[in-house]
Structures are given as structure tokens and as C-alpha cells.
C-alpha positions in Angstrom: 40.2 8.0 -7.1 37.9 9.3 -9.8 38.3 6.0 -11.8 37.7 3.9 -8.7 34.6 5.9 -7.8 33.4 5.8 -11.4 33.7 2.1 -11.6 32.1 1.5 -8.2 29.0 3.7 -8.6 27.4 1.7 -11.5 27.7 -1.6 -9.6 26.3 0.1 -6.4 23.3 1.4 -8.3 22.7 -1.9 -10.0 23.0 -3.7 -6.7 20.5 -1.3 -5.1 18.0 -2.0 -7.9 18.4 -5.7 -7.5 18.0 -5.6 -3.7 14.9 -3.4 -4.0 13.4 -5.8 -6.6 14.0 -8.8 -4.3 12.5 -6.8 -1.4 9.4 -5.9 -3.4 8.9 -9.5 -4.6 9.3 -10.8 -1.0 6.7 -8.2 0.3 4.3 -9.3 -2.5 4.7 -13.0 -1.4 4.0 -12.1 2.2 0.9 -10.0 1.4 -0.4 -12.7 -0.8 -0.2 -15.2 2.1 -1.9 -12.6 4.3 -4.6 -12.2 1.7 -5.6 -15.8 2.0 -6.2 -15.4 5.7 -7.5 -11.8 5.9 -8.7 -10.6 2.5 -9.6 -6.9 2.4 -9.5 -3.8 0.1 -6.5 -2.1 1.7 -4.5 -5.3 1.3 -5.5 -5.6 -2.3 -4.5 -1.9 -3.0 -1.2 -2.3 -1.3 -0.5 -5.4 -3.4 -1.0 -3.4 -6.6 1.1 -0.6 -5.3 3.9 -3.0 -4.5 3.5 -4.6 -8.0 3.7 -1.2 -9.7 6.8 -0.1 -7.7 8.5 -3.4 -8.3 7.9 -3.0 -12.0 9.3 0.5 -11.9 12.4 -0.7 -10.2 12.8 -3.5 -12.7 12.5 -1.1 -15.6 15.1 1.2 -14.0 17.4 -1.7 -13.4 17.2 -3.0 -16.9 17.6 0.5 -18.4 20.6 1.1 -16.3 22.1 -2.3 -17.1 21.7 -1.9 -20.8 23.2 1.6 -20.7 26.2 1.1 -18.4 27.1 -2.5 -18.8 25.9 -3.4 -22.3 26.7 0.0 -23.9 23.2 0.2 -25.4 22.6 4.0 -25.0 19.9 4.1 -27.7 17.6 7.0 -26.8 14.7 5.1 -28.3 15.1 2.3 -25.6 15.2 5.0 -22.9 12.1 6.7 -24.4 10.2 3.4 -24.4 11.2 2.8 -20.7 10.1 6.3 -19.8 6.8 5.7 -21.5 6.2 2.5 -19.5 7.2 4.2 -16.2 5.0 7.2 -16.9 2.0 5.1 -17.3 2.9 3.0 -14.2 3.4 6.2 -12.1 -0.2 7.3 -13.1 -1.5 3.9 -11.8 0.4 4.4 -8.5 -1.2 7.8 -8.0 -4.6 6.4 -8.6 -3.9 3.6 -6.1 -2.7 6.2 -3.6 -5.9 8.1 -4.0 -7.9 4.9 -3.4 -5.8 4.0 -0.4 -6.5 7.5 1.0 -10.2 6.8 0.6 -9.9 3.4 2.4 -7.8 4.4 5.3 -9.9 7.5 6.0 -13.2 5.8 5.2 -14.0 9.0 3.2 -14.8 9.1 -0.5 -13.2 11.6 -2.8 -15.7 13.6 -4.8 -16.3 12.6 -8.4 -15.0 16.0 -9.4 -11.6 15.2 -7.9 -11.4 12.0 -10.0 -12.3 13.8 -13.1 -9.6 16.4 -12.5 -7.1 13.6 -11.9 -7.8 11.7 -15.1 -8.0 14.8 -17.3 -4.7 16.2 -16.0 -3.1 12.7 -16.1 -4.0 12.5 -19.8 -2.4 15.9 -20.4 0.6 15.0 -18.3 1.2 11.8 -20.2 1.2 13.5 -23.6 3.4 16.3 -22.2 6.0 13.6 -21.2 5.8 12.2 -24.7 5.8 15.5 -26.5 8.7 17.1 -24.7 10.8 13.9 -24.9 10.2 13.7 -28.7 10.2 17.3 -29.8 12.2 19.4 -27.3 15.3 18.7 -29.4 14.5 18.4 -33.1 17.6 16.2 -33.7 17.3 13.7 -30.8 14.9 12.0 -28.3 15.5 13.2 -24.8 13.5 11.0 -22.2 14.9 13.2 -19.4 12.1 15.7 -20.0 9.5 13.0 -19.6 11.1 11.8 -16.3 11.2 15.4 -14.9 7.6 16.2 -15.9 6.4 12.9 -14.4 8.3 13.4 -11.1 6.9 16.9 -10.7 3.4 15.7 -11.5 3.6 12.9 -8.9 4.9 15.4 -6.3 1.8 17.6 -6.8 -0.6 14.7 -6.5 1.2 13.3 -3.5 0.8 16.6 -1.8 -3.0 16.3 -2.5 -3.1 12.8 -1.1 -1.0 13.8 2.0 -3.2 16.8 2.7 -6.4 14.6 2.4 -5.1 11.9 4.7 -3.7 14.3 7.3 -6.9 16.3 7.3 -8.9 13.2 8.1 -6.4 11.6 10.5 -8.8 12.0 13.4 -11.1 9.5 11.7 -8.2 6.9 11.6 -7.3 7.7 15.2 -10.8 6.8 16.3 -10.4 3.3 14.9 -6.8 2.7 15.9 -4.2 5.1 17.3 -1.4 2.7 16.2 -2.8 2.6 12.6 -2.9 6.5 12.6 0.8 6.6 13.6 1.7 4.1 10.8 -0.3 6.1 8.2 1.4 9.4 9.3 4.8 7.8 9.0 4.1 6.4 5.5 2.7 9.8 4.4 5.9 11.5 5.6 8.0 8.8 3.9 6.2 9.2 0.6 6.5 13.0 0.7 10.2 12.7 1.5 10.7 10.2 -1.4 8.9 12.3 -4.0 10.5 15.6 -2.9 14.0 14.1 -3.1 13.1 12.4 -6.4 11.8 15.6 -7.9 15.0 17.5 -6.8 17.1 14.8 -8.3 15.2 14.9 -11.6 15.7 18.7 -11.6 19.5 18.2 -11.2 19.5 20.2 -8.0 21.8 17.7 -6.2 24.2 17.6 -9.2 24.4 21.3 -9.3 24.9 21.7 -5.6 26.9 18.6 -4.7 28.0 17.0 -7.9 25.8 13.9 -7.3 24.6 11.9 -10.3 20.9 11.7 -11.1 19.6 8.6 -9.2 16.1 7.3 -9.0 14.7 7.2 -5.5 12.2 4.4 -6.2 14.6 1.6 -5.1 15.1 3.3 -1.7 11.4 3.7 -1.2 10.6 0.2 -2.3 13.1 -1.3 0.2 11.6 0.7 3.1 8.0 0.1 2.1 8.6 -3.6 1.5 10.2 -3.9 5.0 7.2 -2.2 6.6 4.8 -4.5 4.7 6.8 -7.6 5.7 7.0 -6.6 9.4 3.2 -5.9 9.4 2.4 -9.1 7.7 4.5 -11.1 10.1 2.8 -9.4 13.1 -0.7 -10.1 11.8 0.1 -13.7 10.8 1.7 -14.4 14.1 -1.2 -13.2 16.2 -2.6 -16.3 18.0 -6.3 -17.0 17.6 -6.9 -17.1 21.3 -8.4 -14.8 23.8 -6.5 -12.5 26.1 -6.3 -13.5 29.7 -8.9 -11.0 30.7 -11.7 -12.8 28.8 -14.5 -14.3 30.9 -14.4 -17.7 29.3 -11.6 -20.2 29.6 -10.1 -22.1 26.7 -12.4 -25.1 27.2 -15.5 -23.0 27.1 -14.2 -21.0 24.1 -13.8 -24.3 22.1 -17.4 -25.2 23.0 -18.9 -22.0 21.7 -20.1 -22.5 18.2 -22.8 -20.5 16.3 -26.2 -22.3 16.0 -26.7 -23.6 12.4 -30.2 -22.1 12.5 -28.8 -18.6 12.6 -27.6 -19.0 9.0 -24.5 -16.8 9.4 -22.7 -15.8 6.3 -19.0 -16.8 6.0 -17.9 -13.2 6.9 -20.4 -13.2 9.9 -19.0 -16.5 11.0 -15.5 -15.1 10.9 -16.5 -12.0 12.9 -18.4 -14.3 15.3 -15.2 -16.2 16.0 -13.3 -12.9 16.6 -16.0 -11.6 19.0 -15.8 -14.8 21.0 -12.0 -14.3 21.2 -12.7 -11.0 22.9 -11.7 -8.6 20.1 -13.3 -5.2 19.9 -14.8 -3.8 16.7 -11.7 -1.6 16.1 -9.4 -4.7 16.4 -11.6 -6.7 14.1 -11.6 -3.9 11.5 -7.8 -3.7 11.6 -7.3 -7.5 11.4 -9.8 -8.1 8.6 -8.9 -4.8 6.7 -12.6 -3.7 6.6 -14.1 -0.5 7.9 -15.5 -0.2 11.4 -18.9 0.6 9.9 -18.9 -2.7 8.0 -17.9 -4.5 11.2 -20.7 -2.8 13.1 -23.2 -3.9 10.5 -22.0 -7.5 10.7 -22.1 -7.5 14.5 -25.7 -6.1 14.4 -26.7 -8.9 12.0 -25.1 -11.5 14.3 -27.0 -10.1 17.3 -30.3 -10.0 15.4 -29.9 -13.6 14.1 -28.8 -15.0 17.5 -31.1 -13.0 19.7 -28.1 -11.8 21.8 -28.1 -8.4 23.3 -24.3 -8.1 23.9 -21.1 -10.1 23.6 -21.6 -11.9 26.9 -25.0 -13.2 25.7 -23.4 -14.3 22.5 -20.9 -16.4 24.4 -23.6 -18.3 26.2 -26.5 -18.5 23.7 -24.9 -21.1 21.4 -24.1 -23.4 24.4 -27.6 -23.0 25.7 -29.1 -23.5 22.3 -27.2 -26.8 21.9 -28.3 -28.0 25.4 -31.9 -27.1 24.6 -31.7 -28.9 21.3 -30.7 -32.1 23.1 
């Protein structure tokens, strides 16, 4: 029983890392396709988070494969892997802070960023120092992994507190988006708490479980969420709902007057306005803030002379008739 379990577990862990790497790569492909249609800052940040997490899983998988299947248990290789992962984790935290700013439309103070970079600098050298010098006769990367996991947990709590304290701002834009953000925050907290407990050997002491990285589990779940969201956004037809005042023939006839000199982004928002979308829906679809949408809509009204959306639907047609 012990032999069977011992031989099965390494294959299971390696398969998990492989599946999570494939999931992360697939999510990256979907979000790149989405970026071509709806470029935005949140999409760009999520792309970098997925890239970092996929790299972390790849490093974990290679390290595990070299150790268990190739017999290369050289502590110097593990130290080098720990070094790469520590730097990547710092990048993930920075991206999480930027995502928190974007989804809440609230800027973190310059003082917070200074604290982050100073403590990240100290944390990185603590990972290196303890791994190299905790045992005079050997390199022990386990210290670096533990310090990194605890450091990430602290900053994730900061990010979660910041997002949840500003959740009302997200709710004003989209109640559905607020629910998604809340779920992702809870998922991230759960991941890092379990990961920190695993790095501290709590599960091994209590239940005899081996130390297993939680990043593959998180990457699979996060990638699934990203793919589902991308499919939902890419499948939304560019037509108006049944409640719009204009039929499909009229919608096809409405084009902005060339004399308005709309920018490419204003033209894109003009098309969405004609489709009947509200500012909040446009913000969610284009991954831009409601304030930015409001400014673009104001510019469109100013250039066209329209007072509201109904005017906007008729002015181009009237302008074309008058031009004839």
C-alpha cells in the first residue's frame, strides 16, 4: 500500500503541473484573442498575471521532474528555481496591486508603493540569505519558499482588504462584476492561506500530507474563469436588444458623420451606444473605467450636437439626408 501510494503520488503531482500549465497557456491564448477585440488595462494585467503563474507552475514542474524522475536532487538547482520563483512572486503581487487599483478605480498612495518595493527588496534578500546560510554545510531553498509564501500572504491580505473596502465602487458599475471580484478575492485568499500552511509543514504534521505547491490548483481555477469570461464576451452579438427603438435596418443605416472627426475609440463607443448599451455595459465590455466612458460619450455629444442617445440615433441619418 505504501509502495503503491509512493509511486502514484509523484505521477499525480507531475500530471497536475502539466494540466495547470496547459490550462494557463489556453487562458493566455483566449485573452490574447479578446485583447484584439477589446483592448484594456485590466485585460493586459490579467495577461501578465497568467503569464507569471504559468511560469511558476512550469518551474515547479521542471524542479519536481528533475528531482523525482531524473534523480537530480542538487540543492543548487533547487536554489536557482527558488530564486526565479521568488522574483516572479514579487511581480505577481505588484500586478495584484495594480489590478486592485483598476477594478476599484482608486489609486494606491505613493507611500504604499514605496513600502511594497522596500519590503520586497528586503524579503528577496531574506529568501536568499536564509537559504544559503541557515545551514553552514548545505543550501536549503525551503527557507526561501516559506518566507516567500508568508510574504505573499501578508500582501494578499492588504490587496483583499483594499478591494473589499472599495467594493461599493465596483457595485455601482456592475453588480455581476462585483460578485466576480469578491469570488476571486476569496479564492486568492484561500490559495495563499493553504499554500502558507503547506510551506510551514502544518498539513504534514497534522495529517502526514507531503508539501505540495498550491499554484497549480489556483492556475487551473483561474484559467477556467478567464476562459469562460472570454467566451462570454467574445460570443456577445453586436446587435441591439429587442427593447431598442430602432430596428435592424435603421441600425445599419446609422453611421457617424465624417465631419464629427471621431477618434477610433469614440467611433467604437458610438457603435455601442447605437446598440443600446449603457455606460456601465460599455465600461465592462471595453475594460475601461466608467469615468473614461463618460468623457468619450460627452465628446461624442459635443461633436455631433446630440443631447441624448435618441438624438444620436437620428442626427447621422438627418445629416446624410441634408447633405444630399
